[in-house]
C-alpha positions as CSV (number, residue, x, y, z in Angstrom):
1,M,-6.6,32.7,-48.8
2,P,-3.2,34.0,-47.5
3,P,-0.3,31.6,-47.5
4,I,0.5,29.7,-44.3
5,S,3.7,30.8,-42.7
6,P,6.4,28.1,-42.0
7,C,6.0,28.6,-38.2
8,L,2.3,28.2,-38.3
9,A,2.7,25.1,-40.5
10,V,5.0,23.5,-37.9
11,V,2.5,24.2,-35.1
12,L,-0.4,22.7,-37.1
13,L,1.7,19.7,-37.9
14,L,2.6,19.2,-34.2
15,L,-1.0,19.5,-33.2
16,A,-2.1,17.0,-35.8
17,T,0.6,14.5,-34.8
18,A,-0.3,14.8,-31.1
19,H,-4.0,14.1,-31.9
20,D,-3.0,11.1,-34.1
21,Q,-1.0,9.7,-31.2
22,L,-4.0,9.7,-28.8
23,P,-5.5,6.2,-28.0
24,T,-8.3,5.2,-30.2
25,G,-11.6,7.0,-29.3
26,Q,-9.9,9.3,-26.8
27,S,-10.2,13.0,-27.3
28,P,-7.7,15.6,-26.0
29,P,-8.5,16.8,-22.5
30,P,-9.6,20.3,-21.9
31,P,-6.7,22.7,-21.0
32,L,-5.9,23.5,-17.4
33,T,-7.6,26.4,-15.8
34,R,-5.7,29.4,-14.5
35,T,-6.1,28.1,-10.9
36,E,-4.9,24.6,-11.9
37,I,-1.8,26.2,-13.5
38,R,-1.1,28.0,-10.3
39,V,-1.3,24.7,-8.4
40,R,1.0,23.0,-10.8
41,D,3.5,25.8,-10.8
42,W,3.5,26.0,-6.9
43,I,4.4,22.3,-6.8
44,A,7.3,22.8,-9.2
45,A,8.6,25.7,-7.1
46,H,8.5,23.8,-3.8
47,R,10.3,20.6,-4.9
48,E,13.2,21.0,-2.6
49,E,11.0,21.7,0.4
50,Q,9.1,18.5,-0.4
51,I,12.3,16.5,-0.5
52,G,13.4,18.0,2.7
53,I,10.3,16.8,4.6
54,L,10.7,13.4,3.0
55,E,14.2,13.3,4.4
56,R,13.0,14.2,7.9
57,L,10.4,11.4,7.7
58,V,12.8,8.8,6.4
59,N,15.4,9.7,9.1
60,Q,12.8,9.0,11.7
61,Q,12.9,5.2,11.7
62,S,9.4,3.7,12.0
63,G,9.3,0.0,11.5
64,T,5.8,-1.3,12.3
65,L,6.7,-2.6,15.8
66,N,8.8,0.5,16.6
67,V,5.9,2.1,18.5
68,A,7.8,5.2,19.5
69,G,9.3,5.6,16.0
70,V,5.8,5.5,14.4
71,R,4.5,8.1,16.8
72,A,7.5,10.3,16.1
73,A,7.1,10.1,12.4
74,G,3.4,10.8,12.9
75,A,4.2,13.9,14.9
76,I,6.2,15.4,12.0
77,F,3.3,14.9,9.7
78,Q,0.7,16.0,12.2
79,A,2.5,19.4,12.6
80,E,2.4,20.0,8.9
81,L,-1.4,19.3,8.7
82,D,-2.0,21.5,11.8
83,G,-0.3,24.3,9.8
84,L,-2.8,23.8,7.0
85,G,-5.7,24.3,9.4
86,F,-6.7,20.6,9.9
87,T,-8.1,19.4,13.2
88,T,-5.8,16.5,14.0
89,K,-5.7,13.7,16.6
90,W,-3.5,10.8,17.3
91,V,-5.5,7.6,17.8
92,E,-3.7,5.3,20.2
93,M,-4.1,1.5,20.0
94,P,-4.4,-0.7,23.1
95,A,-1.0,-1.5,24.6
96,E,-1.4,-5.3,24.0
97,M,-1.6,-4.6,20.2
98,R,1.9,-3.3,20.1
99,R,1.2,-0.7,17.5
100,G,1.9,3.0,17.4
101,G,-1.5,4.2,16.4
102,H,-2.9,6.4,13.6
103,L,-3.2,10.0,12.6
104,V,-6.7,11.3,11.7
105,A,-7.1,14.8,10.4
106,E,-10.2,16.7,9.2
107,R,-10.7,20.0,7.4
108,P,-14.4,20.8,6.6
109,A,-15.0,23.2,3.7
110,R,-15.3,26.9,4.7
111,S,-17.2,27.6,1.5
112,P,-18.1,24.2,-0.1
113,S,-18.5,23.8,-3.9
114,A,-21.9,22.6,-4.9
115,G,-21.8,18.9,-5.8
116,G,-18.3,18.5,-4.6
117,K,-17.2,15.1,-3.1
118,R,-15.9,14.7,0.4
119,L,-12.3,13.3,0.1
120,L,-10.6,10.6,2.1
121,L,-6.8,10.6,1.7
122,I,-4.9,7.5,2.9
123,G,-1.2,7.0,3.8
124,H,0.9,5.1,6.3
125,F,4.0,5.9,8.4
126,D,5.3,2.4,9.1
127,T,8.0,0.5,7.1
128,V,8.7,-3.2,6.7
129,F,12.4,-2.7,6.9
130,E,13.2,-1.2,10.2
131,G,16.0,1.0,8.8
132,E,17.9,1.0,12.0
133,G,21.1,3.0,11.5
134,Q,20.1,3.8,7.9
135,K,19.7,7.4,6.9
136,F,18.2,9.2,3.9
137,V,21.0,9.4,1.2
138,R,20.5,11.5,-1.9
139,A,22.4,10.7,-5.0
140,D,21.6,12.7,-8.1
141,S,18.0,11.8,-9.1
142,I,17.3,9.1,-6.4
143,A,17.3,8.9,-2.7
144,R,17.7,5.8,-0.6
145,G,16.3,4.9,2.8
146,A,13.6,2.9,4.6
147,G,10.2,4.2,3.5
148,T,11.5,6.5,0.7
149,S,9.0,4.9,-1.7
150,D,6.8,2.8,0.6
151,M,5.4,5.0,1.6
152,K,6.8,8.1,3.1
153,G,7.3,9.3,-0.5
154,G,3.6,8.9,-1.0
155,D,2.9,10.7,2.3
156,V,4.8,13.8,1.1
157,I,2.9,13.7,-2.2
158,L,-0.4,13.8,-0.3
159,L,0.9,16.6,1.9
160,F,2.2,18.8,-0.8
161,A,-0.9,18.4,-3.0
162,L,-2.8,19.8,0.0
163,K,-0.2,22.6,0.4
164,A,-0.5,23.5,-3.2
165,L,-4.3,23.7,-3.1
166,A,-4.1,25.8,0.0
167,A,-1.6,28.2,-1.7
168,A,-4.1,28.6,-4.6
169,G,-7.0,29.3,-2.3
170,Q,-8.8,26.1,-3.1
171,L,-8.5,24.1,0.2
172,D,-11.1,26.2,1.9
173,R,-13.7,25.0,-0.6
174,M,-12.9,21.3,0.0
175,N,-14.0,18.7,2.6
176,V,-10.9,16.6,3.3
177,T,-10.2,13.8,5.8
178,V,-6.7,12.4,6.1
179,V,-6.0,9.0,7.7
180,V,-2.4,7.9,8.0
181,T,-2.0,4.5,9.6
182,G,0.9,3.3,11.7
183,D,0.6,-0.5,11.0
184,E,-0.2,-0.9,7.3
185,E,2.7,-3.3,6.8
186,A,1.7,-5.6,9.6
187,T,-1.9,-4.8,10.7
188,G,-2.6,-4.9,14.4
189,R,-5.2,-7.3,15.8
190,P,-8.1,-7.3,16.2
191,L,-8.9,-5.7,12.9
192,E,-12.1,-4.3,14.3
193,I,-9.9,-1.9,16.4
194,A,-7.0,-1.5,14.1
195,R,-9.1,-0.3,11.2
196,R,-12.1,1.2,13.0
197,D,-11.1,4.8,12.5
198,L,-10.3,4.3,8.8
199,I,-13.6,2.7,8.2
200,D,-15.5,5.3,10.2
201,A,-13.8,8.0,8.0
202,A,-15.0,6.2,4.9
203,K,-18.5,6.2,6.1
204,R,-18.5,10.0,6.2
205,T,-16.7,10.7,2.9
206,D,-17.5,10.0,-0.8
207,V,-14.2,8.9,-2.5
208,A,-10.8,7.6,-1.3
209,L,-7.4,8.4,-2.7
210,S,-4.5,6.2,-1.5
211,F,-0.8,7.1,-1.9
212,E,0.9,3.7,-2.2
213,G,3.7,3.4,-4.8
214,G,2.9,4.9,-8.1
215,S,3.6,4.6,-11.8
216,R,3.8,6.9,-14.9
217,E,1.0,4.9,-16.7
218,Y,-1.0,2.9,-14.1
219,A,-3.1,3.2,-11.0
220,S,-5.1,0.6,-9.0
221,I,-8.8,0.4,-8.7
222,S,-8.8,-3.3,-7.6
223,R,-6.4,-5.0,-5.2
224,R,-5.8,-8.5,-3.9
225,G,-6.7,-9.4,-0.4
226,A,-4.2,-10.9,2.1
227,S,-4.5,-13.6,4.8
228,G,-2.0,-15.1,7.1
229,W,-1.7,-18.8,7.9
230,L,0.1,-20.7,10.7
231,L,1.0,-24.4,10.3
232,K,1.9,-26.3,13.5
233,V,3.3,-29.8,13.3
234,K,3.9,-32.3,16.1
235,A,5.6,-35.7,15.9
236,R,7.2,-38.5,18.0
237,Q,10.7,-37.7,19.1
238,A,13.1,-40.6,18.6
239,H,16.7,-41.5,17.5
240,S,17.4,-40.5,13.9
241,A,18.3,-44.1,13.0
242,G,14.6,-44.9,13.0
243,V,13.4,-42.1,10.7
244,F,12.6,-44.5,7.9
245,G,11.4,-47.3,10.2
246,G,8.8,-47.4,12.9
247,A,9.8,-44.2,14.6
248,G,8.0,-41.9,12.1
249,Y,9.3,-39.2,9.8
250,G,9.2,-36.3,12.3
251,A,7.8,-32.8,12.3
252,I,10.3,-31.3,9.8
253,Y,9.6,-34.0,7.1
254,E,5.9,-33.5,7.6
255,A,6.2,-29.7,7.3
256,A,8.2,-30.3,4.1
257,R,5.5,-32.7,2.7
258,I,2.8,-30.2,3.4
259,L,4.6,-27.3,1.8
260,T,5.5,-29.3,-1.3
261,M,1.9,-30.4,-1.7
262,F,0.8,-26.8,-1.4
263,R,3.1,-25.9,-4.3
264,D,2.4,-28.9,-6.5
265,S,-1.3,-29.8,-5.8
266,I,-3.2,-26.5,-5.5
267,P,-4.1,-25.3,-9.0
268,R,-2.5,-22.0,-10.2
269,E,-5.1,-19.3,-10.6
270,D,-4.8,-15.6,-11.6
271,G,-3.9,-13.5,-8.6
272,L,-3.6,-16.4,-6.2
273,T,-0.4,-16.9,-4.2
274,Y,0.5,-18.8,-1.0
275,N,3.9,-18.3,0.3
276,P,5.7,-19.8,3.4
277,G,7.7,-16.9,4.8
278,I,9.0,-18.3,8.1
279,I,9.9,-21.9,9.1
280,A,11.3,-23.3,12.4
281,G,11.7,-26.8,13.7
282,G,13.7,-29.0,16.1
283,A,13.6,-30.5,19.5
284,D,12.7,-27.3,21.3
285,L,11.0,-24.3,19.8
286,V,9.9,-21.1,21.6
287,A,8.2,-18.2,19.8
288,D,8.6,-14.6,21.0
289,T,5.6,-12.4,21.9
290,S,5.1,-11.3,18.2
291,G,4.9,-14.9,17.0
292,Y,7.3,-14.1,14.2
293,A,10.7,-14.9,15.8
294,F,11.7,-18.2,17.2
295,Q,14.4,-19.7,19.4
296,V,15.1,-23.3,18.2
297,A,17.3,-26.0,19.6
298,G,17.9,-29.6,18.6
299,K,20.4,-32.3,17.6
300,T,21.1,-33.9,14.2
301,N,20.6,-37.4,15.7
302,I,17.1,-36.6,16.9
303,I,13.9,-36.9,14.9
304,A,12.4,-33.4,15.3
305,P,9.2,-33.4,17.4
306,T,8.0,-29.9,16.5
307,A,7.9,-27.5,13.5
308,V,6.1,-24.2,12.7
309,V,5.6,-22.4,9.4
310,R,4.1,-19.0,8.9
311,G,2.9,-17.8,5.5
312,D,0.6,-15.5,3.6
313,L,-2.3,-16.1,1.1
314,R,-3.1,-13.5,-1.5
315,F,-6.4,-13.7,-3.4
316,T,-8.6,-11.7,-5.7
317,T,-12.0,-12.7,-4.3
318,E,-13.4,-14.0,-1.1
319,E,-14.6,-17.1,-2.9
320,Q,-11.1,-17.8,-4.1
321,K,-9.7,-17.4,-0.6
322,E,-12.1,-19.8,0.9
323,R,-11.7,-22.4,-1.8
324,T,-7.9,-22.3,-1.4
325,R,-8.1,-22.5,2.4
326,A,-10.2,-25.7,2.0
327,R,-7.6,-27.3,-0.2
328,M,-4.8,-26.4,2.2
329,R,-6.7,-27.9,5.1
330,A,-7.3,-31.1,3.2
331,I,-3.5,-31.4,2.5
332,V,-2.6,-30.8,6.1
333,A,-5.1,-33.5,7.3
334,K,-3.2,-36.3,5.5
335,S,-0.2,-36.6,7.9
336,L,2.8,-38.9,7.6
337,P,3.1,-41.7,10.1
338,G,3.9,-40.5,13.6
339,A,3.0,-36.9,12.9
340,T,0.0,-34.6,13.2
341,A,-0.5,-31.1,11.9
342,E,-3.0,-28.3,12.1
343,I,-3.4,-25.1,10.1
344,S,-5.1,-21.9,11.1
345,F,-5.9,-18.7,9.2
346,D,-6.3,-15.1,10.1
347,D,-7.7,-12.4,7.9
348,S,-5.6,-9.3,7.2
349,Y,-6.8,-7.4,4.1
350,P,-10.0,-8.0,2.2
351,A,-10.0,-8.1,-1.6
352,M,-11.0,-4.9,-3.4
353,P,-13.1,-5.8,-6.5
354,L,-13.2,-3.8,-9.7
355,T,-16.3,-1.5,-9.9
356,E,-17.8,1.0,-12.3
357,A,-17.5,3.7,-9.6
358,G,-13.8,2.9,-9.4
359,R,-13.5,3.2,-13.2
360,A,-15.1,6.6,-13.0
361,V,-12.5,7.9,-10.5
362,L,-9.7,6.4,-12.7
363,A,-11.1,8.2,-15.7
364,Q,-10.8,11.5,-13.9
365,L,-7.2,10.8,-13.0
366,D,-6.4,9.9,-16.6
367,T,-7.9,13.2,-17.8
368,V,-5.9,15.1,-15.3
369,S,-2.7,13.4,-16.2
370,R,-3.1,14.0,-19.9
371,A,-4.1,17.7,-19.3
372,L,-0.8,18.1,-17.4
373,G,1.1,16.6,-20.3
374,Y,1.8,13.3,-18.7
375,P,0.9,9.8,-19.9
376,A,-2.5,8.4,-20.0
377,I,-3.5,6.3,-16.9
378,Q,-4.7,2.7,-17.2
379,A,-6.0,0.3,-14.5
380,L,-3.2,-2.0,-13.1
381,D,-4.2,-5.7,-13.0
382,A,-4.9,-6.6,-9.4
383,S,-2.5,-9.5,-9.5
384,R,0.4,-7.1,-9.9
385,R,-0.3,-5.3,-6.7
386,G,-0.4,-6.4,-3.1
387,A,-2.9,-5.7,-0.4
388,G,-3.4,-2.2,1.1
389,D,-5.5,-0.1,3.4
390,L,-7.8,1.1,0.5
391,S,-9.3,-2.4,0.5
392,F,-10.9,-1.7,4.0
393,V,-12.9,1.3,2.7
394,A,-13.8,-0.3,-0.7
395,P,-17.2,-1.7,0.6
396,Y,-18.3,1.9,1.4
397,I,-16.8,4.3,-1.2
398,P,-14.9,4.1,-4.5
399,G,-11.3,4.9,-4.7
400,V,-8.0,4.7,-6.5
401,D,-4.5,3.7,-5.3
402,G,-1.0,4.1,-6.7
403,L,-0.9,7.9,-6.4
404,G,2.4,7.7,-4.5
405,A,6.1,7.8,-5.3
406,L,8.0,6.0,-8.0
407,G,10.9,3.9,-6.8
408,G,11.9,0.3,-6.0
409,G,13.5,-2.0,-3.5
410,A,10.5,-1.8,-1.2
411,H,10.7,-4.0,1.9
412,S,14.5,-4.3,1.7
413,P,17.6,-2.3,2.7
414,E,17.9,-1.3,-1.0
415,E,14.7,0.8,-1.1
416,F,14.9,4.0,-3.1
417,V,12.7,6.7,-4.6
418,N,13.0,8.5,-7.9
419,L,12.9,12.2,-7.0
420,P,11.9,14.0,-10.3
421,P,8.5,12.1,-10.6
422,L,7.5,13.5,-7.2
423,E,6.4,16.7,-9.0
424,M,4.3,14.7,-11.5
425,Q,2.6,12.6,-8.9
426,T,1.9,15.6,-6.7
427,A,0.4,17.6,-9.5
428,R,-1.8,14.7,-10.6
429,A,-3.0,14.2,-7.0
430,A,-3.7,17.9,-6.4
431,L,-5.7,18.4,-9.6
432,L,-7.6,15.2,-9.1
433,M,-8.6,16.3,-5.6
434,A,-9.8,19.6,-6.8
435,R,-11.8,18.2,-9.6
436,L,-13.4,15.6,-7.4
437,A,-14.3,18.4,-5.0
438,G,-16.1,20.2,-7.9
439,L,-13.5,23.0,-8.3
440,R,-12.8,23.0,-12.0
441,K,-13.8,26.6,-12.7
């Protein structure tokens, strides 16, 4: 046997070390195909173009209630999908819903791959933080601005994954539906209208990929549900001198009692949270048309006759939601003297349970990630992620979320996106799409 050269010895050592570092029971993934390499390389070569479209989207302010802004952001994205051969339409919401609408785009396969799955890709245009007067600002490896990570960064990952597949000649062999909503951060009511088009799309596809904020090592195949609650308190108005006497404690003390009991009396459970986000009280209280802003007036020497609290309830199962609602109602029913209170609930996002079909999609994402040379992907615990549009399609098809941008400061003026990982996330998404569509050849 001829001696092993020093160079070959180093290569063999590196290969052995890499194999030893794999998680227990996990074999190395098959190498990328030539087509997959072309997809990966195209993404790397078009990084600046991707960032440029992200800048355009972020500079178009689109807070959920900014109807014109949401539509304008949608028009930017719609034009890009039109250029890829999608049939697109903007779905308007009724005027009384005060929402901008949704983009629905479809591209049937010209020459479908046998056994390939029909894909549903999900994004959203709206932002929590309005971003008024705030522009996209790039500084070295990050960029700041409303929606940079949640989730206009995810939208451009979705878009450039499709562009890369088209450039490699793969998109013609795929059945793809894209739904980008305009009210993910504050879903319009009624839900039957607000999510009708998304659910209809799920019924004619096989697997869903959602582009909410991503991670190097995690993705979501289960998500918590979300529900809103509204607490209204009424009490006798009287002079403040009688607050600890026969006049009664008033609406503000009663609201405080209820909130304290929520915090102290409802058992802590994994994935369960109940948060008061808005409170208003006084002698006179008027809500605006949204129900989320209030004009309040009163005096310090008056026992407040009215108070309102709005909050949210996050849960992992429907049973947990209903059990917690019952406990909240019981607390509200035990009013202080001179006060009465009532609480109402409205559903927002259903919980998305963990399923074997979801695990199978995650396994494919993990294989793709490792084949690209990126970290292995694990399932993120549902308690570490909020609600999202993927939950609405979960009763119909499996899916995975967390394919979007890496960043931070979401829902605040400090929101930012890490720019270098856009390439990683786009490559992961593109190859996952292709493999789900049966194109690994």
